[in-house]
C-alpha positions in Angstrom: 39.0 57.3 137.7 42.2 58.9 136.6 43.0 62.1 138.4 45.2 64.9 137.2 47.1 67.5 139.3 46.8 71.1 138.3 48.8 74.0 139.9 47.1 77.3 140.3 48.6 80.6 141.2 45.8 82.9 139.9 42.1 83.0 139.3 41.6 79.2 139.4 42.2 79.5 143.2 39.0 81.7 143.4 36.1 79.6 144.7 33.6 81.4 142.3 35.8 80.6 139.3 36.1 76.9 140.4 32.3 76.6 140.7 31.7 78.4 137.4 34.3 76.3 135.6 34.1 72.8 137.3 30.7 72.9 139.2 32.4 72.4 142.5 34.9 73.8 144.9 38.4 72.3 144.6 40.5 71.0 147.4 44.2 71.7 147.1 47.5 71.7 148.9 50.1 74.5 148.9 53.2 74.0 146.8 55.9 76.1 145.1 56.7 76.2 141.3 60.4 76.6 140.5 61.9 78.5 137.6 59.1 81.0 137.0 58.1 84.6 137.9 54.7 86.1 137.7 53.8 88.8 135.2 50.5 90.2 134.0 48.3 89.7 131.0 45.2 91.7 129.8 42.3 89.3 129.3 40.1 90.1 126.3 37.6 87.2 126.6 34.5 88.6 128.1 33.4 85.2 129.6 36.7 84.8 131.5 36.6 88.4 132.7 33.0 87.8 133.9 33.9 84.6 135.7 37.0 86.1 137.4 35.9 89.6 137.9 39.3 90.8 136.6 40.7 92.0 133.2 44.3 91.7 134.4 45.3 88.1 135.3 48.7 86.8 136.5 50.7 84.9 134.0 53.9 82.8 134.5 57.1 83.7 132.7 59.8 81.0 132.5 63.2 82.0 133.8 64.8 78.6 134.3 66.3 79.9 137.5 65.5 77.6 140.4 65.8 80.6 142.7 62.6 82.1 141.0 59.6 80.7 142.8 55.8 81.1 142.6 53.6 79.9 145.4 50.1 78.4 144.7 48.0 75.3 145.2 47.9 72.0 143.5 44.4 70.7 142.9 43.4 67.1 142.1 40.9 67.2 139.2 39.4 64.8 136.7 40.5 64.5 133.1 37.2 66.2 132.1 37.9 69.0 134.5 41.4 69.4 133.1 39.7 69.9 129.6 37.4 72.5 131.3 40.4 74.3 132.6 41.9 74.3 129.1 38.7 75.9 127.8 38.8 78.6 130.6 42.4 79.6 129.9 42.8 82.0 127.0 45.3 81.7 124.1 47.9 83.7 126.0 48.4 80.6 128.2 49.7 77.1 127.4 49.6 74.0 129.7 53.0 72.5 130.6 54.3 70.2 133.3 55.9 72.0 136.2 58.9 71.5 138.5 57.7 71.8 142.1 59.5 72.2 145.5 57.6 69.1 146.8 58.7 67.0 143.8 55.1 66.6 142.7 54.2 66.3 139.0 51.5 68.7 138.0 50.2 70.7 135.1 50.5 74.5 135.1 49.4 77.3 132.7 52.3 79.5 131.6 52.8 82.3 129.0 52.2 80.7 125.6 54.9 82.7 123.7 57.4 81.6 126.3 
């Protein structure tokens, strides 16, 4: 089975969100994304607000400056779970490949109008 790597800095680190979205708790390792800072976004999707318990979610804004760093976790998930993560994230986010301190390749959700 092909596994994907997904970096989370926000609500996908919450165990309840993982269980609601993927049907299981994810195992991850700490890593640091380079070239981004965290902002905030108001979530209007009632399903996402219900799952996360929050209307305000963090969102990554690209700076391109390697001194800007965001800590989080990289989770190994299946291709199906990656599609489920895509469904969980609202239109304000897009999935891109990130540049990590560890050198790991992983997907990350960032500001879509970036």
